[in-house]
C-alpha positions in Angstrom: 86.3 62.7 37.8 84.9 65.1 40.3 82.1 67.5 39.4 81.8 70.8 41.2 78.4 72.0 42.3 77.6 75.6 41.4 78.1 77.9 44.3 74.9 79.3 45.7 75.1 82.8 47.2 73.1 83.0 50.4 71.2 86.3 50.8 72.1 88.1 54.0 69.1 88.6 56.3 69.5 92.4 56.2 69.4 92.3 52.4 66.1 90.3 52.6 64.7 92.7 55.1 65.5 95.7 52.9 64.0 94.0 49.9 60.8 93.3 51.9 60.5 96.8 53.2 60.9 98.2 49.7 58.1 96.0 48.4 55.8 97.1 51.2 56.6 100.8 50.7 55.7 100.5 47.0 52.2 99.0 47.6 49.9 100.7 50.1 47.8 97.5 50.5 50.9 95.4 51.3 51.8 94.5 54.9 54.8 92.7 56.3 55.1 90.7 59.5 57.8 88.6 61.0 57.1 85.7 63.4 59.5 83.9 65.7 59.0 80.1 65.4 60.3 76.8 66.5 61.2 74.9 63.3 63.8 72.2 63.7 64.8 71.1 60.3 64.7 71.6 56.5 61.5 69.6 56.3 59.8 72.1 58.6 60.9 74.9 56.3 59.5 73.0 53.3 56.2 72.4 55.1 55.8 76.1 56.0 56.7 77.2 52.5 54.4 74.8 50.8 51.4 75.6 53.0 51.7 79.4 53.6 52.4 80.0 49.8 48.8 79.0 49.2 47.2 81.1 52.0 45.0 83.8 50.6 46.7 87.2 50.4 50.3 85.9 50.8 52.6 87.6 48.4 56.1 86.7 49.5 57.7 84.4 52.1 61.1 84.3 53.7 61.5 81.3 56.0 64.8 81.1 57.9 65.7 77.9 59.8 68.8 79.5 61.1 67.1 82.6 62.5 63.9 80.7 63.5 61.8 83.4 61.7 59.2 83.6 59.1 58.7 86.9 57.3 55.5 87.3 55.3 54.5 90.0 52.9 50.8 90.0 52.3 47.8 91.9 50.9 46.0 93.7 53.8 42.7 93.5 51.8 42.8 89.6 51.8 44.4 88.6 55.2 45.8 90.0 58.4 48.5 89.1 61.0 46.2 87.1 63.2 45.1 84.9 60.3 48.7 84.3 59.2 49.7 83.4 62.8 46.8 81.0 63.0 47.9 79.3 59.8 51.4 78.8 61.2 50.0 77.5 64.5 47.7 75.1 62.6 50.9 73.6 61.1 52.2 72.8 64.6 54.7 75.7 65.1 54.7 78.7 67.4 54.1 82.1 65.8 55.1 85.0 68.0 55.2 88.3 66.3 58.7 90.0 66.3 58.6 93.7 67.1 
């Protein structure tokens, strides 16, 4: 007997971007930044998610292995882009801000 796994709908990158922009627009203290990175596998994604989730001020993360990008929504009162980039670099990955 074969069991079928439930289909998981992947969210399109533009949908995630719109969702992030909406959150930032609703909160004047929220900021959003996207970094280009050099992750190579799913374990890299897991490592980034697990470590950045606990960074002070991080509200939301979108880590994309396919696009090699990390988008972070954060509280401007608690952190800034430089600190977030330093946290990524500390994990051993590059963190170049995407304009």
